[in-house]
C-alpha positions as CSV (number, residue, x, y, z in Angstrom):
1,M,0.0,0.0,0.0
2,S,1.7,3.1,-1.2
3,G,-0.2,5.4,1.2
4,A,0.6,3.4,4.3
5,V,2.6,5.1,7.0
6,S,5.6,3.1,8.3
7,L,6.2,3.0,12.1
8,F,9.9,2.9,11.3
9,A,10.0,5.9,9.0
10,E,12.2,8.7,10.2
11,P,10.2,11.8,11.2
12,T,10.6,14.9,9.0
13,R,13.3,17.1,10.4
14,M,12.6,20.7,11.1
15,T,14.0,23.1,8.5
16,M,16.2,26.0,9.3
17,Q,13.4,28.5,8.6
18,E,11.0,26.5,10.8
19,A,13.5,26.6,13.6
20,I,13.9,30.3,13.3
21,D,10.1,30.8,13.2
22,L,9.7,29.0,16.5
23,T,12.4,31.1,18.0
24,V,10.6,34.3,16.8
25,Q,7.4,33.0,18.4
26,S,9.2,32.3,21.7
27,L,10.8,35.8,21.9
28,R,7.5,37.5,21.0
29,A,5.5,35.4,23.5
30,Y,7.7,36.4,26.5
31,G,9.9,39.3,25.4
32,E,7.3,42.0,25.8
33,Q,6.7,40.9,29.4
34,H,10.2,42.2,30.2
35,Q,11.5,45.7,29.7
36,H,15.1,44.7,29.7
37,W,16.9,41.7,28.2
38,G,20.2,40.1,28.9
39,I,22.1,37.4,27.0
40,A,24.3,34.9,28.8
41,Y,27.3,34.6,26.4
42,S,30.1,32.0,26.9
43,G,31.7,32.3,23.5
44,G,30.6,28.7,22.6
45,K,28.6,27.7,19.6
46,D,25.1,27.8,21.2
47,S,25.5,31.1,22.9
48,S,27.1,32.6,19.8
49,A,24.2,31.5,17.7
50,T,21.7,32.8,20.2
51,L,23.4,36.2,20.4
52,T,23.7,36.8,16.7
53,L,20.2,35.5,15.9
54,V,18.5,37.6,18.6
55,L,20.2,40.8,17.4
56,H,19.3,39.9,13.7
57,L,15.7,39.4,14.6
58,I,15.5,42.6,16.5
59,E,17.3,44.7,13.8
60,T,15.0,43.3,11.1
61,G,11.9,44.1,13.0
62,Q,10.8,40.4,13.5
63,V,11.0,40.8,17.2
64,P,10.3,44.0,19.2
65,Q,13.3,45.8,20.6
66,P,13.5,45.9,24.4
67,E,14.4,49.1,26.2
68,S,17.9,47.7,26.7
69,L,19.9,44.6,26.0
70,T,23.0,43.6,27.9
71,V,25.4,40.9,26.8
72,Y,27.1,39.2,29.8
73,Y,30.3,37.5,28.7
74,A,31.5,34.9,31.1
75,D,35.3,35.3,31.0
76,T,36.6,32.3,33.0
77,R,40.2,33.0,32.0
78,Q,40.3,29.3,31.0
79,E,38.7,29.3,27.6
80,L,40.4,27.7,24.6
81,P,42.3,30.4,22.7
82,P,40.2,30.3,19.5
83,L,37.0,30.7,21.6
84,A,38.5,33.5,23.6
85,L,39.6,35.3,20.4
86,A,36.2,34.8,18.8
87,A,34.5,36.2,21.9
88,Q,36.7,39.3,21.8
89,A,35.8,39.8,18.1
90,M,32.1,39.4,18.8
91,L,32.2,41.9,21.6
92,S,34.0,44.4,19.4
93,R,31.3,44.0,16.8
94,L,28.7,44.8,19.5
95,T,30.0,48.4,19.7
96,E,28.2,49.0,16.4
97,H,24.9,48.6,18.4
98,S,26.1,50.8,21.3
99,N,23.0,53.0,21.3
100,W,20.9,50.2,22.7
101,V,23.2,47.2,23.4
102,R,25.9,47.1,26.1
103,S,28.3,44.4,27.0
104,A,29.7,43.4,30.4
105,V,32.8,41.2,30.7
106,V,32.2,39.1,33.9
107,T,35.3,37.7,35.6
108,A,35.7,36.1,39.0
109,P,37.4,38.2,41.7
110,L,41.2,37.9,41.6
111,D,41.5,35.5,44.6
112,K,38.7,33.3,43.2
113,R,40.1,32.8,39.7
114,F,41.0,29.2,38.7
115,L,44.8,29.3,38.9
116,V,45.0,31.9,41.7
117,Y,42.6,29.7,43.8
118,I,44.6,26.6,43.2
119,L,48.2,27.9,43.4
120,G,47.7,30.8,45.8
121,R,45.2,29.4,48.2
122,G,46.2,25.8,47.7
123,V,42.8,24.3,46.9
124,P,43.4,21.1,44.8
125,P,42.2,21.1,41.1
126,P,38.5,20.1,40.9
127,N,37.3,16.6,40.3
128,N,34.0,15.0,39.4
129,N,33.6,13.2,42.7
130,T,34.1,15.3,45.8
131,L,35.4,18.7,44.8
132,R,33.7,20.2,41.7
133,W,34.0,23.8,42.7
134,C,35.1,25.5,39.4
135,T,31.9,26.1,37.4
136,R,30.1,27.8,40.3
137,Q,33.1,29.8,41.3
138,I,34.5,31.1,38.1
139,K,31.3,31.3,36.1
140,V,27.9,31.1,37.9
141,D,28.7,33.2,41.0
142,P,30.4,36.1,39.1
143,M,27.5,36.1,36.5
144,T,24.9,36.2,39.3
145,A,26.7,39.0,41.1
146,A,27.0,41.0,37.8
147,I,23.3,40.7,37.0
148,A,22.3,41.7,40.6
149,E,24.5,44.8,40.4
150,H,23.1,45.7,37.0
151,L,19.5,45.3,38.2
152,K,20.1,47.9,41.0
153,G,20.1,50.7,38.4
154,L,17.3,49.3,36.2
155,P,13.5,49.8,36.6
156,G,11.3,46.9,35.9
157,N,12.5,43.3,35.3
158,L,15.0,41.4,33.2
159,L,14.7,38.5,30.8
160,M,17.9,36.5,30.6
161,I,18.2,34.7,27.3
162,T,20.4,31.5,27.2
163,G,21.6,29.2,24.5
164,V,20.4,26.0,26.2
165,R,19.3,23.3,23.7
166,Q,17.8,19.9,24.1
167,G,20.4,17.2,23.3
168,E,23.4,19.3,24.3
169,S,23.7,17.3,27.5
170,A,21.9,14.2,28.8
171,V,21.9,15.5,32.4
172,R,20.7,18.9,31.3
173,D,18.0,17.4,29.2
174,R,16.6,15.5,32.2
175,R,16.5,18.9,34.0
176,I,14.7,20.5,31.1
177,E,12.1,17.6,31.0
178,M,11.3,18.2,34.6
179,S,10.9,21.9,34.2
180,C,9.4,22.2,30.7
181,G,6.1,23.9,30.8
182,K,6.9,25.8,34.0
183,D,5.1,29.1,34.4
184,G,2.7,28.4,31.5
185,A,5.3,27.9,28.8
186,E,3.9,26.0,25.8
187,C,5.7,23.3,23.9
188,G,7.7,24.9,21.1
189,Q,7.9,28.3,22.8
190,G,11.3,27.8,24.4
191,W,12.1,26.9,28.0
192,Y,10.7,29.8,30.0
193,Q,11.3,30.0,33.7
194,Q,10.5,32.6,36.3
195,V,12.3,30.6,38.9
196,L,16.0,31.5,39.4
197,P,18.5,30.9,42.2
198,E,17.6,32.8,45.4
199,S,19.9,35.8,45.4
200,P,19.6,39.3,46.9
201,G,18.8,41.8,44.2
202,I,17.5,39.2,41.7
203,R,14.6,37.5,43.4
204,G,11.3,38.3,41.6
205,R,12.9,40.5,39.0
206,I,14.3,38.0,36.5
207,A,13.2,35.1,34.3
208,T,15.1,33.0,31.8
209,L,14.2,31.9,28.3
210,A,16.0,29.4,26.0
211,P,14.6,30.3,22.5
212,L,16.9,27.8,20.7
213,L,15.8,24.9,22.9
214,H,14.4,23.1,19.8
215,W,17.4,23.7,17.5
216,R,19.4,20.7,16.3
217,V,23.2,21.0,16.2
218,C,22.9,21.2,12.3
219,H,20.8,24.3,12.7
220,V,23.4,25.9,14.9
221,W,26.3,25.2,12.5
222,D,24.3,26.3,9.5
223,W,23.6,29.6,11.2
224,L,27.2,30.1,12.3
225,R,28.8,29.1,9.1
226,F,26.4,30.5,6.4
227,H,23.9,32.9,7.9
228,A,25.6,34.9,10.7
229,P,28.7,35.8,8.7
230,A,26.6,37.1,5.8
231,G,26.1,40.9,5.6
232,E,22.3,40.6,5.5
233,Y,22.4,38.8,8.8
234,G,24.9,41.1,10.5
235,G,28.3,40.0,9.2
236,W,29.4,38.4,12.5
237,P,32.9,36.8,12.9
238,T,31.4,33.4,13.8
239,A,33.8,31.4,11.6
240,L,36.3,31.7,14.4
241,V,34.0,29.7,16.7
242,A,34.2,26.8,14.3
243,D,37.9,26.5,14.8
244,A,37.4,25.6,18.4
245,Y,35.1,22.7,17.4
246,G,37.1,21.3,14.5
247,G,36.8,23.8,11.6
248,E,34.9,22.5,8.6
249,E,34.3,19.2,10.3
250,A,32.8,20.8,13.4
251,E,29.3,19.5,12.9
252,E,30.6,15.9,12.2
253,I,32.9,15.9,15.2
254,N,30.2,17.5,17.4
255,A,32.7,18.1,20.2
256,R,31.9,19.8,23.4
257,T,34.3,22.4,24.7
258,G,35.3,23.3,28.2
259,C,38.3,24.9,29.9
260,T,41.7,24.4,28.5
261,G,43.1,21.2,30.1
262,C,39.8,20.7,32.0
263,P,40.5,18.5,35.0
264,L,36.9,17.2,34.9
265,A,37.1,15.8,31.3
266,S,38.6,12.4,30.5
267,R,40.1,13.7,27.3
268,D,41.1,17.1,25.8
269,T,38.8,16.4,22.7
270,A,38.3,20.1,21.8
271,L,41.9,21.0,22.2
272,D,42.9,17.9,20.1
273,N,40.6,19.1,17.3
274,I,42.2,22.5,17.4
275,L,45.7,21.1,17.3
276,R,44.9,19.2,14.1
277,R,44.6,22.5,12.3
278,P,48.0,23.8,11.0
279,E,47.4,27.4,12.2
280,W,46.9,26.2,15.8
281,T,49.6,23.6,16.2
282,Y,51.9,26.0,18.1
283,L,49.4,25.6,21.0
284,A,50.5,22.0,21.6
285,P,52.2,22.8,25.0
286,L,48.7,23.3,26.4
287,K,48.5,19.5,26.4
288,G,50.7,19.7,29.5
289,L,48.1,21.3,31.7
290,K,45.8,18.3,32.3
291,P,48.8,16.0,33.4
292,L,49.9,18.8,35.7
293,Y,46.4,19.1,37.3
294,Q,46.4,15.3,37.8
295,E,49.8,15.4,39.3
296,L,48.8,18.0,41.8
297,R,46.1,15.7,43.2
298,L,48.7,13.1,44.2
299,P,49.4,12.5,47.9
300,Q,53.0,13.8,47.7
301,N,51.8,17.2,46.7
302,R,49.2,17.6,49.4
303,L,48.6,17.7,53.2
304,K,46.5,15.3,55.2
305,K,44.6,15.3,58.5
306,T,46.1,13.0,61.1
307,G,42.7,12.0,62.4
308,L,43.5,13.4,65.8
309,D,42.4,16.6,67.5
310,G,44.7,19.1,69.3
311,D,44.6,17.0,72.5
312,G,45.6,13.8,70.7
313,N,42.1,12.3,70.8
314,I,40.2,10.9,67.8
315,A,38.8,13.7,65.8
316,R,35.1,14.1,65.0
317,G,33.6,13.6,61.5
318,K,33.5,10.8,59.1
319,N,36.5,11.6,56.9
320,K,39.0,11.9,59.7
321,Q,42.1,11.6,57.6
322,R,41.1,13.4,54.4
323,M,43.6,14.7,52.0
324,G,43.7,18.5,51.7
325,P,45.5,21.5,50.2
326,L,48.6,21.7,48.1
327,T,52.0,22.2,49.7
328,F,53.9,25.4,49.0
329,E,56.5,23.4,47.1
330,A,53.8,21.9,44.8
331,R,52.2,25.3,44.2
332,L,55.5,26.9,43.2
333,M,56.4,23.9,41.0
334,A,53.0,24.1,39.2
335,L,53.3,27.9,38.8
336,D,56.7,27.5,37.1
337,R,55.3,24.8,34.8
338,V,52.3,26.9,33.8
339,L,54.5,29.9,33.1
340,A,56.9,27.7,31.1
341,I,54.0,26.5,28.9
342,Q,52.9,30.1,28.4
343,A,56.4,31.3,27.5
344,E,56.9,28.4,25.0
345,I,53.6,29.1,23.2
346,N,54.2,32.9,23.1
347,K,57.7,32.5,21.8
348,A,56.3,30.4,18.9
349,A,53.4,32.8,18.4
350,K,55.8,35.8,18.0
351,T,57.8,33.9,15.4
352,L,54.7,32.8,13.5
353,G,52.7,36.0,13.8
354,R,50.0,34.2,15.7
355,P,47.9,35.2,18.8
356,E,49.6,34.8,22.1
357,V,48.0,33.2,25.2
358,D,47.5,34.5,28.7
359,L,47.3,31.6,31.1
360,V,48.6,33.6,34.1
361,S,48.6,37.4,33.9
362,A,51.3,39.4,35.7
363,E,48.7,40.5,38.2
364,E,47.6,36.9,38.9
365,E,51.2,35.7,39.2
366,A,52.0,38.4,41.7
367,R,48.9,37.6,43.7
368,I,49.8,33.8,43.7
369,R,53.3,34.6,45.1
370,D,51.9,37.0,47.7
371,L,49.4,34.4,48.9
372,I,52.2,31.8,49.2
373,T,54.5,34.3,51.0
374,L,51.6,35.1,53.5
375,G,51.3,31.4,54.2
376,T,47.7,31.1,52.9
377,W,45.7,27.9,53.5
378,P,42.1,26.9,52.8
379,N,39.7,27.2,55.7
380,G,40.2,24.5,58.3
381,W,43.8,23.9,57.6
382,E,46.8,25.4,59.5
383,G,49.7,24.1,57.3
384,D,51.3,22.1,60.0
385,E,49.5,18.9,59.0
386,P,51.7,16.1,57.6
387,R,52.2,15.5,53.9
388,A,49.6,13.1,52.6
389,D,52.1,10.4,51.5
390,K,53.4,10.0,55.1
391,L,52.7,6.6,56.6
392,M,50.5,6.7,59.7
393,D,47.9,4.6,61.5
394,H,44.6,4.5,59.7
395,I,41.6,5.8,61.6
396,L,38.2,4.5,60.4
397,P,35.0,6.6,60.4
398,D,33.8,4.9,63.6
399,G,37.0,5.8,65.4
400,T,38.7,2.3,65.1
401,V,42.4,2.6,64.7
402,M,44.2,0.2,62.3
403,P,48.0,0.3,63.0
404,N,50.1,0.8,59.9
405,L,52.5,-2.2,59.9
406,L,54.7,-0.6,57.2
407,A,55.3,2.3,59.5
408,E,56.3,0.0,62.3
409,M,58.6,-1.9,60.0
410,D,60.3,1.4,59.0
411,I,60.8,2.2,62.7
412,Q,62.3,-1.2,63.4
413,D,64.6,-1.1,60.4
414,A,65.9,2.3,61.4
């Protein structure tokens, strides 16, 4: 039967124009409820597509212009060089819209920046199990603070527009499924939420909208490669973004990007893709960052609680002998290694006429050395704890002590 519908037939994929039309509907449905708009911009593919599309739709009259639009760029100081360069170029382009668009570069306070926090304060690099502090500290908290500060001088409320898409992350998708339809949002109108983290200055005055929620990755790349760079769509420098995802093969690779040498990722996939392109091969020393972060988590580079309190009694708490901060020697060693990587790359960059990198600025290096000189340790640590590779009796969570026979053997041999 020629007219029969097969259960196994692949559903018709949404066209690019259909995807844009749904985005327009989303922005029209919720945009007019908010006097001011903000765009959370990370420099990645989704936020770049969101930023350029929203501005195009406003400038062509397809979406009403808000009273103001602020682009909040989250500068973590850890972005892959091509993404950082693309973000700088995008922000420079925004100056052409200065009469109604402003940009704000959001960076964590000096002492909370990634490398200053690790090498100056001694907090170990983050991991996926017990110490995943980085995203909140270098991106979420600074962004929340910047928005709250901006709202102080604004009447009315703010609509924060994000580049969240379904399919970008399985964990994120589950969160979207639980929240989709919140606050009366209809299917196809984007993920609209009036519920944000409780924060002074923000509560009740802000909502979020993800107008590209329904876009497929092919839509994102079509927009960045063919539409956004064209003069009729704004002439945006989005071709640079593709470099960080594999150039012309970006869509096929479909890589996710994160921080350079991210300690939370099992592989430096995005960096590997960049290094395959001849113009970026001089960045190869960046491959030394991930092994360095792994090395810093080893016992010989950290302190450890003895499991005893100041009176020699069994300490309270479950993890009585937990490993803790980095020793001063480990911090200085790591600082030297990072500076050496930076120097090697920038030497090659000058020879090749390519962009240099700024892993540790002069201000950050000076602050790291100051914090070490001041004897800075994380809260709850004094610095007189033994090194974590020292043999000692093992104290279980219930307070039971298991003598370390190897330690006793070392004493007898001595």
